C-alpha positions, -999 to +999 in steps of 0.1 A: +001+000+001+013+034-011+002+067+014+007+101-002+004+126+027+008+161+027+043+177+040+027+192+071+008+158+078+044+142+075+062+166+098+034+158+126+035+122+118+080+123+124+070+148+153+049+116+173+069+090+158+102+105+173+088+120+204+071+088+211+105+067+202+087+045+173+084+048+140+056+066+114+044+028+103+037+026+141+022+055+147-004+050+117-010+013+133-018+031+168-041+061+151-057+032+132-065+010+165-077+043+183-100+050+152-115+015+156-120+022+192-141+054+185-163+036+156-173+007+178-181+035+207-204+051+180-218+021+172-230+015+209-237+047+213-209+057+236-183+090+236-150+095+232-129+117+255-100+129+277-102+130+316-076+140+340-103+130+369-123+099+362-154+115+375-156+145+351-149+149+313-123+173+302-130+172+266-151+152+244-137+141+213-162+150+182-163+148+142-139+116+137-166+094+123 
């Protein structure tokens, strides 16, 4: 499979890979795994979000699907 991305997206991908000590390929695999979680959550009427405290939703992630 070949994937063409913009230079800006490639820069972001390289930055994430470098800061996490992984490869761009691994970052893409992990991103797809996270997208699968979001997709499955949406199918079961759940929401995806970020929390610092398990009792309070800080940020709900919307618009992925």
